[in-house]
C-alpha positions as CSV (number, residue, x, y, z in Angstrom):
1,M,-11.6,-10.6,37.1
2,G,-14.0,-9.0,34.8
3,I,-17.9,-9.1,34.9
4,R,-19.0,-12.8,35.8
5,L,-20.4,-14.5,32.6
6,G,-23.4,-16.0,34.4
7,K,-23.5,-18.3,37.5
8,L,-20.5,-20.3,36.3
9,F,-18.7,-19.5,33.2
10,E,-16.4,-16.3,33.0
11,N,-15.5,-17.1,29.3
12,I,-16.7,-19.7,26.7
13,C,-15.0,-20.6,23.4
14,V,-15.8,-23.1,20.6
15,F,-12.7,-24.1,18.4
16,D,-13.0,-26.4,15.5
17,K,-10.6,-29.1,14.5
18,K,-8.2,-26.7,12.8
19,N,-8.4,-24.4,16.1
20,N,-10.2,-21.8,14.4
21,I,-12.7,-19.9,16.8
22,V,-16.2,-20.6,15.9
23,F,-17.8,-19.0,18.8
24,E,-16.5,-16.9,21.8
25,R,-18.0,-15.0,24.7
26,I,-15.2,-13.2,26.5
27,N,-15.7,-11.3,29.6
28,D,-12.3,-11.6,31.5
29,Q,-10.0,-9.5,29.4
30,M,-6.9,-11.3,30.8
31,F,-8.1,-14.2,28.7
32,C,-7.6,-14.2,25.1
33,S,-9.1,-16.9,22.8
34,E,-6.8,-16.6,20.0
35,F,-3.9,-17.2,22.1
36,F,-5.5,-20.1,23.9
37,G,-6.2,-21.5,20.4
38,Q,-2.5,-21.2,19.6
39,V,-1.7,-23.1,22.9
40,L,-4.1,-25.9,21.9
41,A,-2.6,-26.2,18.5
42,A,0.7,-26.5,20.2
43,F,-0.8,-29.1,22.5
44,E,-2.4,-31.0,19.8
45,G,-1.9,-34.2,21.8
46,L,-4.1,-32.9,24.6
47,T,-7.0,-32.4,22.4
48,K,-6.5,-35.8,20.6
49,H,-6.8,-37.6,24.0
50,I,-9.9,-36.1,25.0
51,S,-12.8,-38.4,23.8
52,D,-16.1,-37.1,22.6
53,G,-18.1,-35.9,25.6
54,E,-15.1,-36.3,28.0
55,L,-14.1,-33.5,30.3
56,S,-10.5,-32.3,30.9
57,N,-9.3,-29.6,33.2
58,I,-6.5,-27.2,33.4
59,E,-5.8,-24.8,36.0
60,W,-4.6,-21.7,34.7
61,G,-3.8,-19.1,37.4
62,D,-6.9,-18.4,39.2
63,T,-9.0,-19.9,36.5
64,L,-10.2,-23.6,35.9
65,I,-10.3,-24.2,32.3
66,T,-12.6,-27.2,31.2
67,I,-12.5,-28.7,27.8
68,K,-15.1,-30.9,26.2
69,K,-14.7,-32.3,22.8
70,R,-18.0,-33.1,20.7
71,E,-18.2,-33.6,17.0
72,D,-14.6,-32.7,16.5
73,L,-15.1,-29.4,18.2
74,I,-13.5,-28.2,21.2
75,F,-15.7,-26.4,23.9
76,L,-13.9,-24.4,26.5
77,G,-15.2,-22.8,29.6
78,C,-13.6,-21.1,32.2
79,T,-14.7,-21.0,35.8
80,D,-13.5,-20.5,39.1
81,P,-11.4,-23.4,40.3
82,D,-13.8,-24.1,43.2
83,A,-16.7,-24.7,41.2
84,K,-18.1,-28.1,41.4
85,E,-17.1,-30.4,38.4
86,S,-20.9,-31.9,38.1
87,K,-22.2,-28.2,37.9
88,V,-19.6,-27.5,35.2
89,N,-20.1,-30.6,33.3
90,E,-23.9,-30.2,33.2
91,E,-23.9,-26.6,32.1
92,L,-21.3,-27.2,29.6
93,D,-23.4,-30.2,28.3
94,L,-26.2,-27.8,27.9
95,I,-24.3,-25.3,25.9
96,C,-23.0,-28.0,23.7
97,N,-26.4,-29.1,23.0
98,R,-27.7,-25.8,22.4
99,F,-24.8,-25.0,20.0
100,F,-25.5,-28.1,17.7
101,D,-29.3,-27.2,17.8
102,I,-28.3,-23.9,16.3
103,Y,-25.3,-24.4,14.2
104,P,-25.6,-26.9,11.3
105,I,-22.8,-29.3,11.7
106,V,-22.3,-29.2,7.7
107,L,-21.5,-25.6,8.0
108,I,-19.0,-26.2,10.6
109,E,-17.3,-29.0,8.6
110,D,-16.7,-26.4,5.7
111,F,-15.8,-23.7,8.1
112,D,-12.7,-21.6,6.8
113,G,-12.4,-19.2,9.7
114,D,-14.7,-16.5,8.6
115,R,-17.1,-16.0,11.3
116,S,-19.2,-13.6,9.6
117,I,-21.1,-16.6,8.4
118,F,-22.5,-17.2,11.7
119,T,-23.7,-13.8,12.6
120,N,-27.4,-14.7,12.5
121,S,-26.8,-18.0,14.4
122,E,-24.4,-16.4,17.1
123,Q,-27.2,-13.9,18.3
124,R,-29.5,-16.7,18.3
125,F,-26.9,-19.0,20.3
126,L,-26.6,-16.3,22.6
127,S,-30.2,-15.8,23.3
128,E,-30.8,-19.6,23.6
129,I,-28.0,-20.1,26.4
130,K,-28.6,-16.7,28.0
131,H,-30.0,-18.5,31.1
132,L,-26.9,-20.6,31.5
133,I,-24.2,-17.6,31.1
134,D,-26.0,-14.3,31.9
């Protein structure tokens, strides 16, 4: 595994409803958010059955991938499979809340895949959640 992303998450990704990557913080080079976005698109039924706020977990090798849906966005966090679900849920909730505090939902609704529009927001978001992921 690569450098550990905080106390809990190795990788964090946020996808819009078209499976475009809105945000990613990848420390494990074995993980590719673009590939996983394509997997999510292929298994669209998986993301459709996840209700807002509900968690879904997938074990992928030695990684537990936790998926949370909020406001038509998919938040994905990778942790150790032995991580406590309550801790994962709590920290992913905090990350979701901070995300929506910083990224305007109107901008996300019109997102066309060009992440350069989020440059300033991305730095602010990282600094806001630093205590959760670093």
